[in-house]
KOLDO-802366 format. One line per 10 residues: number of its first residue (from 1); their letters; for each residue x, y, z of C-alpha. Coordinates in Angstrom, 2 decimals. Example, Ala and Ser with C-alpha at 12.3 -4.5 7.8 and 13.67 -1.06 7.14 Angstrom:
<atoms>
1) AS) 12.30/-4.50/7.80 ~ 13.67/-1.06/7.14 $
</atoms>
This chain:
<atoms>
1) MASEKMNQHF) -7.95/34.95/-42.88 ~ -7.37/37.58/-39.80 ~ -7.38/40.76/-42.55 ~ -10.65/39.11/-43.48 ~ -11.94/38.64/-40.25 ~ -10.91/42.66/-39.23 ~ -12.71/43.43/-42.29 ~ -15.84/42.08/-40.88 ~ -15.61/43.72/-37.65 ~ -15.02/47.24/-39.22 $
11) EMLGASLSKL) -17.64/46.56/-41.58 ~ -19.85/46.12/-38.59 ~ -18.57/49.16/-36.66 ~ -19.39/51.44/-39.33 ~ -22.75/50.00/-39.61 ~ -23.61/50.42/-35.98 ~ -21.94/53.89/-36.34 ~ -24.22/54.51/-39.14 ~ -27.27/53.39/-37.48 ~ -26.64/56.02/-34.70 $
21) YETGTYSDLI) -26.26/58.34/-37.54 ~ -29.55/57.61/-38.93 ~ -31.31/57.30/-35.94 ~ -29.97/59.36/-33.22 ~ -30.64/56.75/-30.37 ~ -28.40/57.63/-27.38 ~ -27.33/60.94/-28.49 ~ -26.33/63.59/-25.98 ~ -26.04/66.47/-28.03 ~ -28.58/68.67/-30.72 $
31) ITCGNDTYQV) -27.24/70.89/-33.60 ~ -29.17/72.84/-35.37 ~ -28.41/74.80/-38.69 ~ -30.65/76.55/-40.70 ~ -34.03/74.10/-40.69 ~ -31.69/71.34/-39.50 ~ -31.30/69.53/-36.49 ~ -28.92/66.54/-35.77 ~ -29.18/64.45/-33.14 ~ -24.96/63.56/-32.47 $
41) HKAIVCPRSS) -23.17/61.77/-30.18 ~ -20.38/63.80/-27.95 ~ -18.44/60.47/-28.14 ~ -18.30/60.56/-31.83 ~ -17.92/64.30/-33.01 ~ -15.62/65.62/-30.21 ~ -12.61/63.45/-30.91 ~ -12.74/64.21/-34.29 ~ -12.93/67.72/-33.94 ~ -11.39/70.85/-31.95 $
51) FFTAACSGKF) -14.63/73.01/-32.23 ~ -16.83/70.53/-30.58 ~ -14.27/69.36/-28.31 ~ -13.91/73.33/-26.60 ~ -18.22/73.83/-27.10 ~ -18.84/70.70/-25.19 ~ -15.94/70.89/-22.55 ~ -18.54/72.11/-19.91 ~ -16.90/75.73/-20.21 ~ -19.53/77.05/-22.56 $
61) KEGQEGKINL) -23.53/76.98/-22.24 ~ -23.61/74.70/-25.07 ~ -21.59/71.92/-23.52 ~ -24.13/72.01/-20.25 ~ -27.19/72.53/-22.38 ~ -26.52/70.11/-24.94 ~ -27.46/72.55/-27.82 ~ -25.25/73.95/-30.32 ~ -26.54/76.41/-33.07 ~ -24.71/77.01/-35.96 $
71) PDDDPDAVRE) -26.66/80.01/-37.34 ~ -24.01/81.05/-39.62 ~ -22.61/78.31/-41.05 ~ -23.84/76.79/-44.48 ~ -26.40/74.10/-44.06 ~ -24.93/71.77/-46.72 ~ -21.57/72.14/-45.48 ~ -22.45/71.45/-41.77 ~ -24.65/68.58/-42.80 ~ -21.41/66.98/-44.87 $
81) MIHYLYHLDL) -19.21/67.69/-41.64 ~ -21.42/65.62/-39.51 ~ -22.18/62.95/-42.11 ~ -18.26/63.02/-42.46 ~ -17.51/62.59/-38.69 ~ -19.81/59.25/-38.71 ~ -18.93/57.52/-41.64 ~ -15.30/58.88/-42.75 ~ -16.33/60.03/-46.39 ~ -17.74/63.22/-47.42 $
91) AGHEFTPADG) -20.75/61.12/-49.30 ~ -19.18/60.87/-52.99 ~ -17.65/64.53/-52.77 ~ -13.95/65.03/-53.28 ~ -11.89/66.39/-50.34 ~ -8.41/67.29/-50.28 ~ -5.70/68.47/-47.56 ~ -5.44/71.40/-49.63 ~ -9.37/72.24/-49.17 ~ -8.29/73.19/-45.70 $
101) NFLE) -9.45/71.56/-42.38 ~ -13.38/71.94/-41.88 ~ -13.08/70.32/-38.93 ~ -10.90/73.20/-36.71 $
</atoms>
């Protein structure tokens, strides 16, 4: 019974994160890559990525302006990465530790 209740709470949390991902509501960071723009939340992306933590630490222009441009990165990879940060899955793609840590 308790685990069922816990699963319901996790599902509700997941649905809330998905809604934030889809709408960009309350976003405080804009990531651009190619023609794609993502309105994301520092509270979600920074704890899961040392790159975003460093970029948003306040020492860098990106953190102060709330904008990060990734012109040299693959737009598909960035899209998958941001999806992963919010959903903890890779949209149906297989990913193993041997593939490397793309969040570092």
